[in-house]
DSSP file (Angstrom, degrees, kcal/mol; ACC not computed):
  #  RESIDUE AA STRUCTURE BP1 BP2  ACC     N-H-->O    O-->H-N    N-H-->O    O-->H-N    TCO  KAPPA ALPHA  PHI   PSI    X-CA   Y-CA   Z-CA
    1    1 A L              0   0    0      0, 0.0    71,-2.5     0, 0.0     2,-0.3   0.000 360.0 360.0 360.0 154.7   91.3   82.6   88.0
    2    2 A R  B     -A  124   0A   0    122,-1.6   122,-2.8    69,-0.2    67,-0.2  -0.972 360.0-130.9-161.0 160.2   92.9   80.3   90.6
    3    3 A L        -     0   0    0     65,-2.7   120,-0.2    -2,-0.3    67,-0.1  -0.912  19.1-172.7-112.6 100.3   96.1   79.6   92.4
    4    4 A P  S    S+     0   0    0      0, 0.0     2,-0.2     0, 0.0    65,-0.1   0.649  71.8  48.7 -72.9 -13.2   96.6   75.8   92.1
    5    5 A T  S    S-     0   0    0    117,-0.6   116,-0.1     1,-0.2    -2,-0.0  -0.615 112.6 -55.9-113.0 179.2   99.7   75.9   94.4
    6    6 A S        -     0   0    0     -2,-0.2   116,-0.2     1,-0.1    -1,-0.2  -0.173  35.6-145.6 -55.2 143.3  100.0   77.6   97.8
    7    7 A S    >   +     0   0    0     37,-0.5     3,-1.0    60,-0.1    -1,-0.1   0.436  58.4 127.1 -89.3   0.3   99.3   81.3   98.0
    8    8 A T  T 3  S+     0   0    0     36,-0.3   109,-0.2     1,-0.3    36,-0.2  -0.346  81.8   1.5 -60.1 133.9  102.0   81.8  100.6
    9    9 A A  T 3  S+     0   0    0     34,-0.5   107,-3.0     1,-0.2   108,-0.7   0.907 105.0 137.0  55.5  49.2  104.5   84.6   99.7
   10   10 A T  E <   -BC  41 115B   0     31,-1.0    31,-2.8    -3,-1.0     2,-0.4  -0.973  41.4-171.8-131.6 138.3  102.6   85.4   96.4
   11   11 A T  E     +BC  40 114B   0    103,-2.6   103,-2.9    -2,-0.4     2,-0.4  -0.993  21.0 171.2-120.3 122.3  101.5   88.4   94.5
   12   12 A A  E     +BC  39 113B   0     27,-2.2    27,-2.5    -2,-0.4     2,-0.3  -0.976   3.2 174.0-130.1 145.3   99.2   87.6   91.6
   13   13 A W  E     -BC  38 112B   0     99,-2.5    99,-2.9    -2,-0.4     2,-0.3  -0.991  12.7-177.8-151.2 154.7   97.3   90.0   89.4
   14   14 A A  E     +BC  37 111B   0     23,-2.2    23,-2.8    -2,-0.3     2,-0.3  -0.983  39.5  68.7-151.3 145.0   95.1   90.2   86.3
   15   15 A G  E    S-BC  36 110B   0     95,-2.0    95,-2.4    -2,-0.3     2,-0.6  -0.998  85.9 -30.7 150.7-151.4   93.4   93.1   84.5
   16   16 A L  E     +BC  35 109B   0     19,-2.7    19,-2.1    -2,-0.3     2,-0.3  -0.938  65.3 173.2-109.2 116.2   94.3   96.1   82.4
   17   17 A W  E     -BC  34 108B   0     91,-2.7    91,-2.7    -2,-0.6    17,-0.2  -0.869  40.4-133.0-129.6 156.0   97.7   97.6   83.3
   18   18 A S  S    S+     0   0    0     15,-2.4     2,-0.4    -2,-0.3    16,-0.1   0.640  95.2  31.3 -81.4 -15.5  100.0  100.2   82.1
   19   19 A D        -     0   0    0     14,-0.3     3,-0.4     3,-0.2    -1,-0.2  -0.974  57.6-160.1-148.3 126.3  103.1   98.1   82.2
   20   20 A D  S    S+     0   0    0     -2,-0.4    91,-0.1     1,-0.2    -1,-0.1   0.445  94.0  51.3 -89.2   2.9  103.5   94.3   81.8
   21   21 A T  S    S+     0   0    0     91,-0.0     2,-0.4     2,-0.0    -1,-0.2   0.450  97.8  73.2-112.9  -2.7  106.8   94.1   83.6
   22   22 A T  S    S-     0   0    0     -3,-0.4    -3,-0.2     9,-0.0    -4,-0.0  -0.930  70.8-144.7-114.2 134.6  105.9   96.0   86.8
   23   23 A Y        -     0   0    0     -2,-0.4     2,-1.6     1,-0.0     7,-0.1  -0.708  24.4-110.4-100.0 151.4  103.7   94.4   89.4
   24   24 A P        -     0   0    0      0, 0.0   -12,-0.1     0, 0.0     7,-0.0  -0.589  46.8-160.3 -78.9  87.7  101.1   96.2   91.6
   25   25 A D    >   -     0   0    0     -2,-1.6     3,-1.0     1,-0.1    15,-0.0  -0.295  24.4-128.3 -74.5 152.3  103.0   96.0   94.9
   26   26 A A  T 3  S+     0   0    0      1,-0.2    -1,-0.1     2,-0.1    14,-0.0   0.797 108.0  59.2 -68.1 -29.9  101.3   96.3   98.3
   27   27 A G  T 3  S-     0   0    0      1,-0.1    -1,-0.2     0, 0.0    -2,-0.0   0.528 102.5-132.0 -79.2  -5.1  103.9   98.9   99.4
   28   28 A L  S <  S+     0   0    0     -3,-1.0    -2,-0.1     1,-0.1    -1,-0.1   0.740  71.0 123.3  61.6  27.0  103.0  101.2   96.5
   29   29 A A        +     0   0    0      2,-0.1     2,-0.3    26,-0.0    -1,-0.1   0.793  51.9  81.5 -84.0 -30.3  106.6  101.7   95.5
   30   30 A Q  S    S-     0   0    0     -7,-0.1     2,-1.0     1,-0.1    -8,-0.0  -0.582  79.6-134.0 -77.9 134.8  106.1  100.5   91.9
   31   31 A T        +     0   0    0     -2,-0.3     2,-0.3    25,-0.1    25,-0.2  -0.785  51.8 134.2 -91.8 101.9  104.7  103.1   89.5
   32   32 A I        -     0   0    0     23,-1.3     2,-0.3    -2,-1.0    -9,-0.0  -0.992  36.2-155.8-146.9 143.3  102.0  101.3   87.6
   33   33 A S        +     0   0    0     -2,-0.3   -15,-2.4    21,-0.2     2,-0.3  -0.906  35.5  97.6-120.3 150.1   98.4  102.2   86.7
   34   34 A G  E     -BD  17  53B   0     19,-2.5    19,-3.0    -2,-0.3     2,-0.4  -0.972  54.7-102.5 165.1-176.4   95.4  100.0   86.0
   35   35 A I  E     +BD  16  52B   0    -19,-2.1   -19,-2.7    -2,-0.3     2,-0.3  -0.996  59.7  88.7-138.9 137.4   92.3   98.2   87.0
   36   36 A G  E     -BD  15  51B   0     15,-2.1    15,-2.9    -2,-0.4     2,-0.3  -0.956  68.0 -57.0 172.3-154.3   92.0   94.6   87.9
   37   37 A V  E     -BD  14  50B   0    -23,-2.8   -23,-2.2    -2,-0.3     2,-0.3  -0.905  42.9-178.8-123.3 151.5   92.2   92.0   90.6
   38   38 A V  E     -BD  13  49B   0     11,-2.7    11,-2.6    -2,-0.3     2,-0.4  -0.993  18.3-158.3-148.3 150.3   95.1   91.1   92.9
   39   39 A V  E     -B   12   0B   0    -27,-2.5   -27,-2.2    -2,-0.3     2,-0.4  -0.999  12.2-176.1-126.3 134.0   96.1   88.8   95.6
   40   40 A R  E     +B   11   0B   0      7,-0.5     2,-0.5    -2,-0.4   -29,-0.2  -0.975  10.2 176.0-131.4 117.6   99.0   89.7   98.0
   41   41 A S  E     +B   10   0B   0    -31,-2.8   -31,-1.0    -2,-0.4     5,-0.1  -0.976  28.7 163.5-132.7 127.6  100.0   87.1  100.5
   42   42 A A  S    S+     0   0    0     -2,-0.5    -1,-0.1     3,-0.2     4,-0.1   0.662  79.7  41.7-100.3 -29.9  102.7   87.0  103.1
   43   43 A G  S    S-     0   0    0      2,-0.3   -34,-0.5   -35,-0.1   -33,-0.2  -0.086 107.0 -76.3-103.1-158.0  101.1   84.2  105.0
   44   44 A A  S    S+     0   0    0    -36,-0.2   -37,-0.5   -35,-0.1     2,-0.3   0.659 107.9  41.4 -82.2 -17.8   99.3   81.0  104.2
   45   45 A A        +     0   0    0    -38,-0.1    -2,-0.3   -39,-0.1     2,-0.3  -0.961  59.9 169.1-134.2 150.1   95.9   82.5  103.1
   46   46 A A        -     0   0    0     -2,-0.3    21,-3.2    21,-0.2     2,-0.3  -0.990  22.8-130.0-154.7 155.9   94.9   85.5  101.1
   47   47 A H  E     - E   0  66B   0     -2,-0.3    -7,-0.5    19,-0.3     2,-0.3  -0.708  27.6-109.8-102.7 157.3   91.8   87.0   99.5
   48   48 A W  E     -     0   0B   0     17,-2.1    15,-2.3    -2,-0.3    16,-0.4  -0.702  38.6-165.4 -78.5 139.7   91.2   88.3   96.0
   49   49 A F  E     -DE  38  62B   0    -11,-2.6   -11,-2.7    -2,-0.3     2,-0.3  -0.966  19.9-130.6-125.8 143.5   90.9   92.1   95.9
   50   50 A G  E     -DE  37  61B   0     11,-3.0    11,-2.3    -2,-0.4     2,-0.4  -0.742  34.0-166.4 -82.4 143.8   89.6   94.4   93.2
   51   51 A V  E     -DE  36  60B   0    -15,-2.9   -15,-2.1    -2,-0.3     2,-0.5  -0.994  23.8-170.4-141.2 132.9   92.1   97.3   92.7
   52   52 A C  E     -DE  35  59B   0      7,-2.5     7,-2.5    -2,-0.4     2,-0.4  -0.990  23.8-175.9-113.6 127.1   92.1  100.6   90.9
   53   53 A R  E     -DE  34  58B   0    -19,-3.0   -19,-2.5    -2,-0.5     2,-0.5  -0.985  24.0-174.7-135.3 132.9   95.6  102.1   90.8
   54   54 A A  E >  S- E   0  57B   0      3,-2.8     3,-1.5    -2,-0.4     2,-0.6  -0.901  70.7 -62.9-123.4  98.4   97.0  105.4   89.5
   55   55 A A  T 3  S-     0   0    0     -2,-0.5   -23,-1.3     1,-0.3   -25,-0.0  -0.478 122.7  -9.6  61.2-107.6  100.8  105.3   89.7
   56   56 A T  T 3  S+     0   0    0     -2,-0.6     2,-0.4   -25,-0.2    -1,-0.3   0.126 121.8  84.0-110.1  21.5  101.5  104.9   93.5
   57   57 A L  E <   +E   54   0B   0     -3,-1.5    -3,-2.8    42,-0.1     2,-0.3  -0.968  56.1 171.7-119.2 138.8   97.9  105.5   94.7
   58   58 A E  E     -E   53   0B   0     -2,-0.4     2,-0.4    -5,-0.2    -5,-0.2  -0.993  27.7-151.9-148.8 156.5   95.3  102.8   94.9
   59   59 A T  E     -E   52   0B   0     -7,-2.5    -7,-2.5    -2,-0.3     2,-0.3  -0.992  23.1-165.4-122.5 132.6   91.9  101.8   96.1
   60   60 A T  E     -E   51   0B   0     -2,-0.4     2,-0.4    -9,-0.2    -9,-0.2  -0.878  12.7-161.4-121.7 153.6   91.1   98.2   96.9
   61   61 A V  E     -E   50   0B   0    -11,-2.3   -11,-3.0    -2,-0.3     2,-0.5  -0.988  23.4-130.3-131.4 120.8   87.9   96.2   97.5
   62   62 A D  E     -E   49   0B   0     -2,-0.4   -13,-0.2   -13,-0.2   -11,-0.0  -0.595  12.1-158.8 -71.1 121.2   88.0   92.9   99.3
   63   63 A L  E     -     0   0B   0    -15,-2.3    -1,-0.2    -2,-0.5   -14,-0.1   0.543  32.1-126.8 -81.4  -6.4   86.1   90.4   97.1
   64   64 A G  E    S+     0   0B   0    -16,-0.4     2,-0.4     1,-0.2   -15,-0.1   0.638  71.0 105.2  77.2  15.4   85.6   88.1  100.1
   65   65 A V  E    S-     0   0B   0    -17,-0.4   -17,-2.1     3,-0.0    -1,-0.2  -0.973  70.6-109.1-130.6 146.9   86.9   84.9   98.7
   66   66 A D  E     -E   47   0B   0     -2,-0.4     2,-1.1   -19,-0.2   -19,-0.3  -0.350  21.9-126.4 -68.2 147.4   90.2   83.1   99.2
   67   67 A A        +     0   0    0    -21,-3.2   -21,-0.2   -65,-0.1     2,-0.2  -0.835  68.7 115.2 -90.5  97.7   92.8   82.9   96.5
   68   68 A D  S    S-     0   0    0     -2,-1.1   -65,-2.7     2,-0.4   -63,-0.1  -0.541  83.6 -55.6-144.8-154.7   93.2   79.2   96.4
   69   69 A T  S    S+     0   0    0    -67,-0.2     2,-0.3    -2,-0.2    -2,-0.1   0.527  98.6 102.7 -79.1  -5.2   92.6   76.1   94.2
   70   70 A T  S    S-     0   0    0    -67,-0.1    -2,-0.4    -4,-0.1     2,-0.2  -0.625  80.8-115.5 -79.7 133.0   88.9   77.0   93.6
   71   71 A W        -     0   0    0     -2,-0.3     2,-0.4   -69,-0.1   -69,-0.2  -0.513  35.6-164.5 -66.3 131.7   88.1   78.6   90.3
   72   72 A R        -     0   0    0    -71,-2.5     2,-0.9    -2,-0.2    -1,-0.0  -0.980  18.9-146.4-123.4 131.2   86.9   82.2   90.8
   73   73 A W        +     0   0    0     -2,-0.4    15,-3.5     2,-0.0     2,-0.4  -0.854  36.4 167.5 -92.9 104.2   85.1   84.4   88.3
   74   74 A V  E     +F   87   0C   0     -2,-0.9     2,-0.3    13,-0.2    13,-0.2  -0.911   9.1 114.3-120.9 146.1   86.4   87.8   89.3
   75   75 A G  E     -F   86   0C   0     11,-2.0    11,-3.0    -2,-0.4     2,-0.3  -0.940  42.2-116.1-177.1-161.5   86.0   91.1   87.4
   76   76 A W  E     -F   85   0C   0      9,-0.3     2,-0.3    -2,-0.3     9,-0.2  -0.971  10.0-143.9-156.1 164.2   84.6   94.5   87.2
   77   77 A R  E     -F   84   0C   0      7,-2.2     7,-2.7    -2,-0.3     2,-0.3  -0.977  27.5-110.6-133.8 149.9   82.3   96.7   85.2
   78   78 A R  E     -F   83   0C   0     -2,-0.3     5,-0.3     5,-0.2     2,-0.2  -0.584  32.5-167.0 -77.7 139.4   82.4  100.3   84.3
   79   79 A T        -     0   0    0      3,-2.3     3,-0.1    -2,-0.3    -1,-0.0  -0.614  40.1 -94.7-113.1 179.4   79.9  102.6   85.9
   80   80 A T  S    S+     0   0    0     -2,-0.2     3,-0.0     1,-0.2    -2,-0.0   0.778 123.7  22.7 -68.9 -24.0   79.1  106.2   85.0
   81   81 A T  S    S-     0   0    0     15,-0.0     2,-0.2     0, 0.0    -1,-0.2   0.366 133.6 -37.7-123.3   4.2   81.6  107.6   87.6
   82   82 A G  S    S-     0   0    0     -3,-0.1    -3,-2.3    -5,-0.0     2,-0.3  -0.774  79.8 -49.0 177.2-130.9   84.0  104.7   88.2
   83   83 A G  E     -FG  78  96C   0     13,-2.3    13,-3.5    -5,-0.3     2,-0.5  -0.986  27.4-151.7-142.9 150.7   84.1  101.0   88.4
   84   84 A Q  E     -F   77   0C   0     -7,-2.7    -7,-2.2    -2,-0.3     2,-0.1  -0.986  19.4-140.4-124.7 120.6   82.3   98.2   90.3
   85   85 A F  E     -F   76   0C   0     -2,-0.5     7,-2.6     7,-0.4     2,-0.3  -0.478  21.6-162.2 -80.5 153.1   84.1   95.0   91.2
   86   86 A Q  E     -FH  75  91C   0    -11,-3.0   -11,-2.0     5,-0.3     2,-0.4  -0.955  21.1-156.8-138.3 152.2   82.2   91.7   90.8
   87   87 A L  E >  S-FH  74  90C   0      3,-2.4     3,-1.7    -2,-0.3   -13,-0.2  -0.991  90.6 -14.0-126.6 120.0   82.4   88.1   92.0
   88   88 A A  T 3  S-     0   0    0    -15,-3.5   -14,-0.1    -2,-0.4     3,-0.1   0.845 130.3 -54.5  54.5  36.8   80.6   85.6   89.7
   89   89 A G  T 3  S+     0   0    0    -16,-0.3     2,-0.4     1,-0.2    -1,-0.3   0.505 114.5 115.7  80.4   4.8   78.8   88.5   88.0
   90   90 A V  E <  S-H   87   0C   0     -3,-1.7    -3,-2.4     1,-0.0    -1,-0.2  -0.914  72.4-108.9-110.7 133.1   77.5   90.0   91.3
   91   91 A D  E     -H   86   0C   0     -2,-0.4     2,-0.4    -5,-0.2    -5,-0.3  -0.286  33.6-164.1 -58.8 139.0   78.6   93.4   92.5
   92   92 A V        -     0   0    0     -7,-2.6    -7,-0.4     2,-0.1   -28,-0.0  -0.996  48.4 -20.1-128.1 130.4   80.8   93.3   95.6
   93   93 A G  S    S-     0   0    0     -2,-0.4     2,-0.2    -9,-0.1   -32,-0.1  -0.121  98.9 -34.5  71.2-169.5   81.6   96.3   97.8
   94   94 A S        -     0   0    0      1,-0.1    -9,-0.4   -10,-0.1     2,-0.1  -0.474  68.8 -90.8 -87.0 156.9   81.1   99.9   96.9
   95   95 A E        -     0   0    0     -2,-0.2     2,-0.5   -11,-0.1   -11,-0.2  -0.421  42.1-130.0 -61.3 138.2   81.7  101.6   93.6
   96   96 A V  B     +G   83   0C   0    -13,-3.5   -13,-2.3     1,-0.1    -1,-0.1  -0.844  39.0 159.1 -98.2 125.9   85.2  102.8   93.2
   97   97 A T        +     0   0    0     -2,-0.5     2,-0.3   -15,-0.2     3,-0.3   0.335  52.7  78.6-123.8   1.9   85.6  106.4   92.0
   98   98 A T  S    S+     0   0    0      1,-0.2   -39,-0.2   -46,-0.0   -46,-0.1  -0.839  90.8  14.8-116.4 152.9   89.2  107.1   93.2
   99   99 A N  S    S+     0   0    0     -2,-0.3   -40,-0.3     1,-0.2    -1,-0.2   0.803  77.2 167.6  58.4  34.4   92.6  106.3   91.9
  100  100 A L        -     0   0    0     -3,-0.3    -1,-0.2   -48,-0.1     3,-0.1  -0.458  45.7 -89.9 -70.9 149.8   91.2  105.3   88.5
  101  101 A P        -     0   0    0      0, 0.0    36,-0.2     0, 0.0   -47,-0.1  -0.258  55.8 -85.0 -61.4 152.2   93.8  104.8   85.8
  102  102 A S        -     0   0    0      1,-0.1    35,-0.2    -3,-0.1   -47,-0.0  -0.138  26.5-131.6 -56.6 148.3   94.7  107.9   83.7
  103  103 A A  S    S+     0   0    0     34,-0.2    -1,-0.1     1,-0.2    33,-0.1   0.550 102.6  44.0 -77.6  -7.3   92.6  108.7   80.7
  104  104 A T  S    S+     0   0    0      2,-0.1    -1,-0.2    32,-0.0    -2,-0.0   0.730  90.1  86.6-112.3 -27.5   95.6  109.2   78.5
  105  105 A G  S    S-     0   0    0      1,-0.1     2,-0.1     0, 0.0   -87,-0.0  -0.490  80.1-108.9 -79.7 146.1   98.0  106.3   79.2
  106  106 A P        -     0   0    0      0, 0.0     2,-0.4     0, 0.0    -1,-0.1  -0.429  30.0-161.1 -72.5 146.2   97.7  103.0   77.4
  107  107 A L        -     0   0    0     -2,-0.1     2,-0.3    -6,-0.0   -89,-0.2  -0.966   6.4-170.8-123.8 143.7   96.5   99.9   79.2
  108  108 A S  E     -C   17   0B   0    -91,-2.7   -91,-2.7    -2,-0.4     2,-0.1  -0.947  33.2 -94.2-132.6 156.6   97.0   96.3   78.1
  109  109 A R  E     +C   16   0B   0     -2,-0.3     2,-0.3   -93,-0.2   -93,-0.2  -0.437  52.5 170.2 -66.2 136.6   95.6   93.0   79.3
  110  110 A H  E     -C   15   0B   0    -95,-2.4   -95,-2.0    -2,-0.1     2,-0.4  -0.980  25.4-175.1-154.8 139.2   97.9   91.3   81.7
  111  111 A I  E     +C   14   0B   0     -2,-0.3     2,-0.3   -97,-0.2   -97,-0.2  -0.999  25.6 161.3-128.7 131.6   98.1   88.4   84.1
  112  112 A G  E     -C   13   0B   0    -99,-2.9   -99,-2.5    -2,-0.4     2,-0.3  -0.964  24.2-160.4-148.6 164.6  101.1   87.9   86.3
  113  113 A I  E     -C   12   0B   0     -2,-0.3     2,-0.4  -101,-0.2  -101,-0.2  -0.993   5.1-170.8-146.4 144.7  102.4   86.2   89.4
  114  114 A R  E     -C   11   0B   0   -103,-2.9  -103,-2.6    -2,-0.3     2,-0.5  -0.990  12.9-147.3-139.6 126.6  105.4   86.9   91.5
  115  115 A S  E     -C   10   0B   0     -2,-0.4  -105,-0.2  -105,-0.2  -106,-0.1  -0.813   8.9-171.2 -94.0 130.6  106.8   84.7   94.3
  116  116 A T  S    S+     0   0    0   -107,-3.0     2,-0.2    -2,-0.5  -106,-0.2   0.275  73.1  58.9 -99.9   9.4  108.4   86.5   97.3
  117  117 A G  S    S-     0   0    0   -108,-0.7    -2,-0.1     2,-0.3  -108,-0.0  -0.572  99.8 -94.1-122.0-171.9  109.6   83.2   98.6
  118  118 A A  S    S+     0   0    0     -2,-0.2     2,-0.2     2,-0.1    -3,-0.1   0.804  94.7  86.3 -78.2 -30.1  111.8   80.4   97.4
  119  119 A A  S    S-     0   0    0      1,-0.1    -2,-0.3  -110,-0.0     2,-0.1  -0.474  82.1-115.1 -78.8 142.2  109.0   78.2   95.9
  120  120 A A        -     0   0    0     -2,-0.2     2,-0.3    -5,-0.0    -1,-0.1  -0.416  33.0-152.3 -69.2 149.4  107.8   78.7   92.4
  121  121 A K        -     0   0    0     -2,-0.1     2,-0.4  -116,-0.1    -6,-0.1  -0.842   6.6-154.8-124.7 160.2  104.1   79.8   92.0
  122  122 A T        -     0   0    0     -2,-0.3  -117,-0.6  -116,-0.2     2,-0.4  -0.999   5.6-167.9-137.3 138.3  101.4   79.4   89.4
  123  123 A V        -     0   0    0     -2,-0.4     2,-0.4  -120,-0.2  -120,-0.2  -0.989  14.9-156.3-119.9 137.1   98.3   81.3   88.5
  124  124 A E  B     -A    2   0A   0   -122,-2.8  -122,-1.6    -2,-0.4     2,-0.4  -0.918   7.1-168.4-116.8 141.4   95.8   79.8   86.1
  125  125 A C        -     0   0    0     -2,-0.4     3,-0.1  -124,-0.2    -2,-0.0  -0.990  10.5-177.2-129.4 122.2   93.3   81.6   83.9
  126  126 A D  S    S+     0   0    0     -2,-0.4     2,-0.3     1,-0.3    -1,-0.1   0.811  76.3   4.5 -85.2 -33.9   90.5   79.8   82.2
  127  127 A L        -     0   0    0      2,-0.0     2,-0.4     0, 0.0    -1,-0.3  -0.975  52.2-170.1-155.8 135.6   89.1   82.9   80.4
  128  128 A F        +     0   0    0     -2,-0.3     2,-0.4    -3,-0.1   -19,-0.0  -0.975  26.2 173.4-127.3 115.6   90.0   86.6   80.0
  129  129 A R        -     0   0    0     -2,-0.4     2,-0.5     2,-0.0    -2,-0.0  -0.964  25.9-162.5-133.1 139.8   87.3   88.6   78.4
  130  130 A L        -     0   0    0     -2,-0.4     2,-0.3     2,-0.0     4,-0.1  -0.987  25.7-179.5-115.7 128.6   86.6   92.2   77.6
  131  131 A D        +     0   0    0     -2,-0.5    -2,-0.0     2,-0.1     0, 0.0  -0.790  30.1   5.7-123.9 164.0   82.9   93.0   76.8
  132  132 A G  S    S-     0   0    0     -2,-0.3     2,-0.6     2,-0.1    -2,-0.0   0.021 102.5 -13.6  72.7-167.4   80.7   95.9   75.8
  133  133 A A        -     0   0    0      1,-0.0     2,-0.6     2,-0.0    -2,-0.1  -0.635  66.1-151.4 -75.9 115.7   81.5   99.5   75.0
  134  134 A L        +     0   0    0     -2,-0.6     2,-0.4    -4,-0.1    -2,-0.1  -0.794  26.3 159.4 -94.0 125.5   85.0  100.2   76.1
  135  135 A R        -     0   0    0     -2,-0.6    -2,-0.0     0, 0.0     0, 0.0  -0.990  36.2-118.2-146.0 136.0   85.7  103.8   77.1
  136  136 A R              0   0    0     -2,-0.4   -33,-0.1     1,-0.1   -34,-0.1  -0.257 360.0 360.0 -69.6 159.3   88.5  105.2   79.3
  137  137 A Y              0   0    0    -36,-0.2   -34,-0.2   -35,-0.2    -1,-0.1   0.445 360.0 360.0 -73.2 360.0   87.8  107.0   82.5
């Protein structure tokens, strides 16, 4: 993923989400569940974060890289008790075991972007892949 334009006033996300018309907002007012990556920026710079969200509760992991014009391989893998976020295939941060998406609600692949300012924004995705044995939490 990358943001080829400014990340100022931008929310961008990718992953498996319960609703493709609702975005995972920083204020946790939107009811959406899922697992994926997100950038939320009010200022000129922002990082990519891994996020596990169950309705209006979430756990985030800072992936430690800017959301900018550089292509980033971001993702996660399932563990026996939760999820582990990754950057370029390497684990980042601690395993997440809280606020995992529900075991009963459907999740679908989704990539989205929302500008909270006047300028239009763009998110680019080179590859979106699901691998291995898929099993819900």
